[in-house]
C-alpha positions in Angstrom: -24.8 9.4 6.9 -26.6 12.5 5.8 -25.8 14.4 2.6 -24.5 17.3 4.5 -21.9 15.2 6.3 -20.8 13.6 3.0 -20.4 17.0 1.4 -18.5 18.5 4.3 -16.1 15.5 4.4 -15.7 15.6 0.6 -14.9 19.4 0.7 -12.4 18.9 3.5 -10.7 16.1 1.6 -10.6 18.1 -1.6 -9.2 21.2 0.3 -6.4 19.1 1.9 -5.4 17.6 -1.5 -5.4 21.0 -3.1 -3.3 22.5 -0.3 -0.3 20.5 -1.2 0.3 21.8 -4.8 -0.8 25.3 -3.8 1.4 25.7 -0.8 4.4 23.7 -2.1 6.5 26.8 -3.0 5.8 28.5 0.3 7.4 25.9 2.5 11.0 25.1 2.0 12.4 22.1 3.9 16.1 21.3 4.3 17.3 18.5 1.9 18.0 16.3 4.9 14.4 16.5 6.1 13.0 15.8 2.6 15.2 12.7 2.4 14.1 11.5 5.8 10.4 12.1 4.8 11.0 10.1 1.7 12.5 7.2 3.7 9.7 7.4 6.2 7.1 7.1 3.5 8.9 4.0 2.2 9.1 2.5 5.7 5.4 3.1 6.2 4.4 1.5 3.0 6.6 -1.5 3.8 5.0 -1.8 7.3 1.6 -1.7 5.7 2.4 -4.4 3.2 4.0 -6.6 5.9 1.0 -6.2 8.2 -1.5 -7.0 5.4 0.5 -9.9 4.2 1.3 -11.6 7.5 -1.8 -11.1 9.6 -5.4 -12.0 9.4 -8.0 -11.8 12.3 -5.3 -10.9 14.8 -3.0 -13.8 14.1 -0.6 -15.2 11.5 -2.3 -15.5 8.1 -0.6 -18.7 7.1 2.1 -19.2 4.5 0.1 -18.9 1.3 -0.5 -15.2 1.5 3.0 -14.1 2.3 4.4 -16.3 -0.5 1.9 -14.9 -2.9 3.0 -11.4 -1.9 6.6 -12.3 -2.4 5.9 -13.7 -5.9 4.1 -10.4 -6.7 7.0 -8.4 -5.3 9.4 -10.3 -7.5 7.2 -9.8 -10.5 7.0 -6.1 -9.8 10.8 -5.9 -9.3 11.2 -7.6 -12.7 9.0 -4.8 -14.1 6.2 -7.0 -15.3 2.9 -5.3 -16.1 0.6 -4.6 -13.2 -2.0 -7.1 -14.3 0.6 -9.8 -14.5 1.9 -9.0 -11.0 -1.6 -9.2 -9.5 -2.5 -12.4 -11.4 0.8 -14.1 -10.4 0.4 -13.1 -6.7 -3.2 -14.3 -6.6 -2.5 -17.5 -8.5 0.4 -18.4 -6.3 -1.8 -17.9 -3.2 -4.7 -19.8 -4.7 -2.5 -22.7 -5.8 -0.8 -23.0 -2.4 -4.2 -23.0 -0.7 -5.4 -25.6 -3.2 -2.6 -28.0 -2.2 -3.4 -27.5 1.5 -1.0 -24.8 2.6 -2.9 -22.4 4.7 
């Protein structure tokens, strides 16, 4: 990739990120639409997590990864520090794989 391409893409990304705060007061959406957009963002994030946790190489990832994600989600729900959430999720997955659960 050339330097020009990188600079053009970086400028476009910066412009799109800057447009949100600058144009926020110019666009007024109905409350119902804002609520739907909020729910859509939550659903999209949940779908991304589910896809990443349950699939690997086009198939089921095995039980260790989803159980690790579940432990991490439980730790996050209990408001543990982020480092603890990551360590618990990774440790759970690693221990399950160590005992032979794929």
